[in-house]
N, C-alpha and C positions, 0 to 999 in steps of 0.2 A: 409457357410458364404454368406451373401447378395452379389449378383452380383455387385452391386454398391459401396460395402465397399471395400476400398483399402486394400490389403493384410497387415498382421501385420508386415512383415518384412520391408515393405515400411514406415510404420508409425514409426517403431523403428529407421530406418536410419534417418528420419526427426526429431525425438526427440534428437537422438544423435548430429544432426547437430545444433539444437537449444541450446543444453547443451554447445557444443564447443563454440558457438557464445557468450553465457553468460559468460563463463570462460575467454573469450578474452576481455570482458568488454562491450558487447552490452547488452541492456536491453531486458528482456524477451518479452516485447511488440514488440520491433523492430524485434527481432529474429523470433517471431511467424508470424509477418506480411510478412516475406519473405518466409514462407512455402506456398506450392501450395494450392489453396483454397480448393480442394477436400480432402486434408489431414488435414486441419487446425483444425477442431473440435477435431478429435480423438488425434491429437498431443498435442493440448492444455491441454486436460484432463491428458494425460500421463506425459507431462513435469511437470505439477504441482505435481503429484505423485512423480516423480523423484526427484524434488528439495526439497520436504519435507523429503526425505529419502536419500539425497546425502551424508551426513556425514557418515551414516552406510555404504553405498555403497563404499566410498572411503576407509574406514577402512578395509572393506572385501577385496577389490582389493589389498591393501597393503599386506594382508596376502597370497594372491593368486599369486602375481607377486612382486618380489623383485624389479625389475626395473620398472619405470614408462613407459607404451608403448607410442608410438607417440600419439599426441592429439586425432585423429580421432578414433583410437582403443580404447584408455582410455575412451572416452566419450561414445562409444557403449557399452563397458563392464560395466562401471558404471550405465549405463541406464538399462541394463538387471538386475544387482544386485539390484538396488534401487526398481525396480518393483517386484522382486522375493524373496527378503530376508525374507519377513514375508508373509507366505503362506495365512494366513487368510484375509490379506489385498490386495493381489495380484489381479490386474484387470483382469488377465487371468491365466489359469492353468499353474503352474510353468514350467513343462516340455515343454509346448507350447512356453512360453516366451523364454526358452533357445534355443530350436530349431529354432525359428524364429529370434533370435539375431545372431545365427551362420549364418543362411541363409542371414540375412542383411550384415554380414561381407564378405561373399563370393561374394555378388552382388555389393558391394561398391568398386569403384575404389580407394579410399583412405584406404580401410581396407582389401582388398583382401590378401595381403601379410601377414597380421596377423590373417586371418581366423583361421588357425590351433591353434594358441596361444589362441585366444578367446574361441575357442571350448574346449581346454583342461582346461582352467581356469573355465569355466562355468559347465563342466562335473564333475570336482572336487568339485565345490561348491555344485552340487546336491548330491554327495556322502557324503560330509562332512558338510552339511549345519549347523546342530545344533551345532557342535563343533565350526565351524568358527564364527557363530553368537555369541556364549557364549564368545569367546575369544576377541570380540570387546566391551563387555559390560562395561569394565573398561575405555573405550575411551570416554571422555566427548563429543567429537564432534560427535561420532557415536551414543551416548546415546541421545543427545539433537538436533542433525542435525542443528548445528549452528557453524560457525568459533570459534575457541578457544578464539580469542580476544573478541569476542562479548559476549561469556558467562562469561569471566573473568570481563568485564565491567558491566554486569548485577549483578554479585555477589557482586562487590564493590559498586554499586549504590544502590542495593536493596537486602541486605542480608537475609531478611525475605521473599522476594517475587520472587526471580529470577527463581525458578522453576515453580511457576505459570505462569509467563510471557512466558517462553519458551514452556511450555505445551500448552498454548493458541495460541502461534504462529504456532504450527504444526496442528491445527485444521482448518476446513473449515469455513470461514466467511459466515454469512447469507446474503441474498440480501435485503438490507435496502433501502427504498424509502422515499424521503422527499415530502410531499404533498404541492402543490402550493396552499396556502391559499388565494391567490387572486382569484382563480377559483373554489375551492371546500374546503371541511373541511376533517378532518381525519375520522370522523364517516361516511360521505358520501362516501368517497373512499373506506372505508371498505365494504360497501354495494355494491359498484361497482365490488370489487373483489369477493365478495360472489356470486354476480349474475353470475360471469364468472366461478364460481366453483373452486375458488382459495382461499386457507386458508392464513391467515395472522393475525398478532398481533400487537397492538400498540406498537411503539418503540419511547418512548420519547414524547414530546409535538407536534412535527410536522411530525412524521414519522410512517411508518409501516414496518414490516419485514415479507417477504414472507415465508411460510412454505417450499416451494420449489422454487429454482431459476428458472428464465425464460431468454431466450435471450431477451435483452433489447427492440428490436422492438416489441416484444409480449406481453410487460407489458401493461395492459389496461390503457388507457389515456396517455401513454407516448408521442406519437406522438402529441397529442392535448395539450400538456403542463400542464396535471394535476399533474404530478409527476417528480421527477429527482431521479436518482440513486445516493445515498449518505449515507455513514456510519452514524450511530446514534451519534457518537462522533463529527464528523464533522459538524453536524446539530446545535451544540451548538454556533458556532462562532457568527453568525449574531445577534441572539437575545441577546447574552451576551453583545456584542459591543453597541447596539442600545437601549436596554431596559432602559427607563427612561431618555434618553438624549433629551434635548429640545433646540430649537434655534429660534431666531426670525423669520427666514424664513426657506425654505427646508434645511435639513441637507446636508452639504457638506461632502462626505465620499470618502476616497481614499482606494482602494483595491489593494494593491502592490503585485506583483507576482501572478496575478489573475487567469491565465489559470488552468484548462480548463472552469472556469466560474461557478462552483457550488456555491461557497460562494458569489460571485457577485450577482447571481440571488436570493440567499436567502436574501441578504441585502434588494433587491428591493421588495420581497415578504413580508418582515417583516415591512417596514416603507416607507413612502413617502420621497425619498431623491435623491439628485443627486450624482451619483456614477462615479468616474473615475476609470477605470479598467486598470492597467498597466500590460504589458507583453513584455518581452524582445524578445521573440521568435516570429516572424511573423506567423509562422504555427500554433503555439499554440494560438496565439491571435485570429486566424480565429475560433478556437473552441469556444472561448468566444462568438463571434458573432453568432455562430450556436446555442449555448445554449440559449442565450437571445431571438433569433428569435423563437425558438421552444416554449418558455415559454410566448411570447408576452410582453417582457420587454425591457427597453432601458437603456443603459448606454453609457458613452464615453469611448470607448475602445482605448487605446493609446499603440502604440509599441515603448517602451522605456525602458531604464535601471533604475529601482527605485533607484539605488545608484548614479544616476547623475541628481539630481532634476533640475539643470540649463537647462537641455535639454527638460523638459516637464512641469515644474511648472510655472505658472503665477503669483505667489506671493500672491495669495489669499489663506489664511490658511484654514485648514479643521476642521470640528467639530469632525470627528472621522477618525481613520486610522486603517485598518486591515492589519496587517503584518503577513501573512502565509509564513514564511521565508523558504528558501531552508534549507533542513535538511537530515539527514541520511535515513529517512523513516523507522526507526527501529519500529515504531509502527504499520506499515500496512503490516507486512510480511505475515499475513494470506491471504490477497488478492494478494500480490506480492511476492511470496516465492522466486523469483530470487534476491531479494534485499540483502538478507544476504550473498549471494555468490558474489555479484557484489561490495559491499562496502569493503573497506580496513581500516584498523585501522587508517592509516594516514589521511583519508578523514575527520574524526571527528574534528580535530583541525582547518582544512581548512574551513569546514562549520561554526564552531563556530565564526571564524574571519569574514566570510561574514555576519552571523547574527548580530554580534556586530556593524559592519559597517552600516548596514541597519538601525538598532535601532538609531545610533547616528545621521545619515543623515535625517531620516524621522521625528524625534521628534521635531525639530525646525519648521516643517510644521504644527504643531497642534496648534489650538487656546487655550489660557488659559481657563480652565474649560473643555476642550475637552478630549477625551479618545483615547488611542491607545491600541488595542488588539494584543498582541504578541502570535503567536502559531506556534507549530511544530508538525508534525505527528511523534514524537520521544518519546522514553522512557528513553532516556540517559539524566541524569541530566546536563551534560555539555551544552546540547541544550535546556534546560528548566530552572529549578530553579537556577541553578549556572549562567547561562546567565543573568536572569533578576536580581538576587541579585547584580552582578557586575554592571549592568546599574543603579540600584537604588543608589548605593553607589557613582556613578560618577554624578548623576543628582538629586540634592536635590529638584527640582521642580517637581519631579514624585512621586505619590503616588500609591501604589499597593492596588487596591480595591479588594473586595471579588471576587475570581474566582477559578475555579476548580484545578488549579495546574496540577500535572501529573495525567493522566488517564491511568490505565493499560489495555492492551487488556484482555478481560474477556470472560468466557464461560457461557452464559446464567445465571442460577440460582446461580452458584457459585460466581458471581460478588460481592455479599454482604460480602464475606470473606475478601475483600481488602477494608480497611476503606474509602480512599478517592475516591473510584469508584462509579459512578452512576449505578444504576440497569440497567441490559441489557447485550446484547452481542455485544461488539463494539471494535473498534480498539483502539490502544494507542495514546495519544495526550498529548500535554501540552498547558495550557491556562494561561495567566496572563494579567489582564485588568488594565492598567495604566491610571492615570488621571494627567493632568497637573494643577499644582497649580495656582490659579489666581495671576497675578502680584501684 
């Protein structure tokens, strides 16, 4: 092992710590940020692997131990099982993983007392692995590595597609880049990548997908504002809202819930417009400033609650509103595999209520003939088509224009098998473009 590489037992300790934090309600991003910098790259790779196999690991742990061990021991045991259950996909040799997990237990103050128990469970797993794995095959949480309520909801919403969605969710997402057409073009940027020895393919009308992911600072032209990291499905929003929309002067556009600023920037790259970007969280609002500065763009960034227009609106209506509403994030679990284990079934009704409130409060701020684009990175109908149908029933001055509707997470060339999916390898989203009837 390289002298500068932290020992595997230390990495496993840190991975188990991140898993325990996620189980307690901390986002994966925040939990990883708390990891020591020298451990973070390896830990991130391992925790993503664990989260994509956590359902299987939990089912195996239930067979190995009738009683749930204390949280630190359970997190370490599930970490080892998630990494080792499928030998062909294991990041290290299985016996090494087991040995190092036991070493991690012995050296951890919160797991020392359970080290013998963890050792016994993992040694039994090595002896009986095939039988134990086979015994979990009928468990849907083990089979699909999603909570049972999530699987049930997808089966209800998409009876012919739920298996495709879950399969896509457990794959790695590509690294997609949106080209800043104010500064370059997709063909020109492809040439830039080629000159750097990097393979890429066109991804939609505004983006490219790298053949191999890179650390963001190493992406050619990123620091100079030539490109932004953004999934292909998210790149639809700005052009869909603004295409063909005309006004006597510059378009007045509201980007509600705008952080981290990717869609705000794309609005400004797409058309000459005055954009107000709202964000309730001051720290997240700072990320919008950073994004715009890197890209050489300007918008009015306002720290305020979009649901309280009286605190930020000057009474001048908007030509266009982008409502990228708070949602379950059920469409982006390829990139954020912690989401499926963070969300609770009761969250959905609460989020639907927030979305409905934002639609109700922002709609009056739109000029007659103006457009509002409602979008969520969700594949649940309650946050998509059901939400919009309810809104249309209550607002007779709203017209649903041609828009994508639900986009399912897809896997490259198989995308065409889902009728309403655009080609490509992208996340799950919902889009509804609404127009206000002239008075």
